[in-house]
N, C-alpha and C positions, 0 to 999 in steps of 0.2 A: 182134729183141728176144727175151728169154727170161724166163719166169716161174718163180719158186721159192717153195716154202712150206717154211720152216725152223723146226724146233722145237729149242731149246737148253735142256737141263735141267742145272742145277748143284745137287748135293746134298751137304751137309755132315752127317756123323754124328759126334757127340761121345761120348767114352768115359764121361763123366758129365755131369750138368747144368751148363750154363754160363749166364752172365748178361751183360747189357750187350753184346749182339752188334750191332756197327755195320758196315755194308757199303757199298761203292761199286760201282756197276754201269756197265760200258761195253758194253751190249748193244743200243744203239740204232743201227740202220744209218745210214750217211751218206746224205744226200739231196742229189742234184745232178742235172746233165743226164744222167748215166749210170746213176743209181740212182733209181728212182721207187718210193717206199714206198706200198703199197696198204693195208696193215693191220699194226698191231703191238700186241701185248698182253703185259703182264707179270702173272704169277700167282706170288705169293710166300706161302709158308705163314706162318701166324700173322697174315696180312693187315695188315702195317704200312703206314703212310703213306709214300709215296715222293716225295721232293723232287727236282726236276730243275734243272740249270743247264748252261750251256755253258762249257767250259774254254778255256784260252788258245789251243789249237790248233783250236777250233771243234767239238770233239766234244760230243755231248749225253751227260750223265752223270746217273745217278740215285743217291740215297743214302737209306738207311733204317736204323732201329734196332729191335731187339727186346729188351725189358728182360729177359724170361725169368722163371724158369729154363726152358731148353729142352734137348733132347738131339738135335734134328735140325732142319735148315732146308732148304727146297727153293725154288729160284728157277727159274721156267720162262719163257722168252721165245718167243713165237710170232709169226712175221712172214710176210707175203706181199709179195713184192718183184719188180719188173720191172727187168732189167738190159739195157742197150742196148750194142751192140758199140762198141769203141773205134776211133776214126779215127787212123791212124798219122801221126806228124809228117811234114809235107811243107813245105819252106820254100824260098823263093827266095834266102835270105840265104846268103852263102858260109860255109864252115867257119870261116874266120878271124873273120868277124863274129859267129858263134855263140859262139866261145870268148871273144871280147872282151866280149860281152853278159854271159856268165856271170861273168867277172872283175869286172864292174861291179856285178852284183846280189848276189853271194854274201856281201857284208858288209852288205847291207841287210835290213830287215825284209820278209818273214818268213824269208828264205832263210838268214840267219846262224844261226838256231837249228838248221838242218839241215846245217850245216858243222862242228859241234862234234864232236871226236873223244873217244871214251871213253878212260879210262886204259888205254892199249894199249902193251905193252912190246916189240912186234915191228915197229915202224915201219920199221926198216932192211930187214928181210926183205920186207915188203910193197912198199917202195919199189923194191927190186931186181926183184920180179916185175912191177910196173907198168912199169918202164923197158924190160923185155923184150917187153911186150905192146903198149904204147900209144905212139902218136906223134900229133902235132897234125894229121896228114893225115886223121885220122878225126874225124867229127863227134861231138859229145857223146852223141847217141843211139846211134851205132855203138859208141862207147867203152863206154857203159853195158852194152850187149848183150854185148860182148866180155868184160867183167869178170864178168858173170853166167855166161857159158859157162865161164870159168875156175873159178869156185866150183863149178858143177855137175860139171865134169870132175875136180876135184881133191879134193873133199870127199865122204866116204861118208855116204849117208843111213842112219843107224843110231839106233834108239831106245834109250833107257836109259843112254847114255854121258854125257849132260849133264842139267842141271836148269835151271829158269828163272833161277837165280842164277849160272850159269856165265858167266864173262866172255869177251869176244872174244879175249883173249890165249890162254886155255886152249883155246878152240875152234880157233884157228889151229894150235896144236901138235897137237891131237888129229886134225885133219883129218877130223872126223866130227861128226854131230849130226843135228838135225831142222830143220824149216822155220824156226823161230825163230833157230837158230844160223846157217843159211845166210844169212838176211836180215841178221844182225848183221855177218857178215864182208863181205858186199857193201856194206853201209853204210860200213864202214871204208875199203874200197878206193875207192869213189866219192868220198867226202869228201876223201881224200888226193889224188885226181887233180883235185879242184876242182869237182866236180859236186854241188850240193845234193841230198841224198837223205833221205827220211823212211821210218820204219817203218810198216807197215800191218798191222793185225790184221783177221781176217774169216773167211770160209769159202771152201773150194774145192768146187764142186758136182760130183757124180758124173755120169759118162757111160759110159765104157767101161773104167774102172779103169786107164787108161793114165797117169794123173797121180798123183804121190805126194801123200798127204794128202787124197784125195777123201773127201767126206762127213764132214769134221771141221773143227775150227778150224784156221786156217792163218795164215801170216805171209809177207809179201813186202815189196818196196821200191817206192817211187815216186820217180822222178828228175825234176828240173826241166830241161826242154828249152827253150832260148832261142826266143822268138817263137812258142811253142806252149803250154807249161804243163806240168803234171804228168802223167806216164804211169807205169803200174805195170809192174814187171819181177819175175818170179818165179824166183829162182835155184834153188830146189828142183827146178823142172821145166824151167828154161832156156826160158822162154816169156814173152810179153807177157801181162800180166793183162788178161783180156778178159771176155766175158759169162758166164764160169763162176766168176769171182771176185766175191764179195760183201764189200764193205768195211764194217767196224764202226767203226774208229777209226784215227787217224793220230797219230804222235808222233815223238820223237827216237829212241826205242828201246822195248823191250818194257814197261818200267816205266811209260811214259806211256799204254799201251794195254791194260793188264791187264783182261780181261773182267769178273772178279769178284775183289774183295779186301776184307779187313776185319780187324777185331779183336774180341776177346771176353775175358771174364774166366772162367777155369776151366782145367781140365786141358788141356795142349797136345796130348794124344793125341786124334786125330780122323782121319776118313776123308773124302776128297774124291772124288766121282764126277762126271764130265761125260758126258752122253749127248746125241747130236745126230742128228736125222733131217732129211734134205733130200730133197724131192720136186720133180720138174718139174711145173709147173702146179698144179692144185688138189690138196691133200692128200686122198688117198682115205681112206674111213672105216676100212678094214682096216689101213691104215698108221698111222692115228691110234691105233687100239686095240692094236696089237702092242706087245709089251714091247721097250723100247729098251735095247740093250746099251751099257754105258758105253764110250766111245772113249778115256777117260782115267780112271785111278784112282790115287790116291796116299794112303798112310797114314803118319801121323806118330805116333811113340810118345813117351812122356815120356822126357826125357833121364835118363841114370843120374845119381845124386847125385854132385856133385863131391867129390873127396877133400880132406879138411881137411889142408893141408900141415903145420900144427903138430902135429896128431895123428899124422900119418905120421912126422914127425921123432921124436916120443917113442917110437913103436913101434920105429923103427930103433935108438934108443938102448938100449931094453930088450933087443932081440935081441942087440946087441953085448955087453951086460953078461952075458947068459946064456951066451954063447959063451966068455967069458973065464974 
């Protein structure tokens, strides 16, 4: 077992005062036999009341509103959590029985939700890849690991080439992206081969800096293995999600698991910064006091005013008359 102390700070700064700021939080860690939550606190500037509920997928969610006017809002999540090691699937059932079990269950609740394909225009290309890689002599677990290795080997881990809105089709053509993109491509391949798969958001905890995404928010995939249950596979690092992966939420894709999202009234120009500190064991005082460097920063500017097409038409007419 491993203990982690995690601090996750989300900060929005607005170019001018905004009002009616409403937000949804998915910053509550999953609690089950592999994750034991010792302590969790939320600290939100302006001290709003946070209402909590459990969503369709079993995630705990918080919502709050700040009437304003405000120019900045900070959301801090502090947790102490214990992570237990994963026991790998071992079954006495034959490979044929495992695939038959999958075939029976994938149209049943809750697995059917994790078999739905996004709008994806390159199914023929993916089908060709799958035919070259996979055959029914492999178990579902071995198949999932093989597809994860394919994504790891054939996609470049590169920041800045995609956004949270980039679709799976564009990622497939780019053959590059970050953890979220690797997870979305693996989801497509697993679902096409007939294995229920779900998106996982969380953290990957630092050790020796040998894993991509250490010390930051992370994303991977969980697959349903017959007669066993769900197990995490991380295509960004081509490994089984074990006691260095902390789960926050599960869903069909990223949009089901966004850590913080919301709306407000005011200028669209704003800056988002996300800072994360992960420590093994108890968080030391000096680590608590040190300035946290943002691991993610994003700035949105007001869009340029749209051109009035009728006015543009009149201007063109005037230019033509002057030329005559």
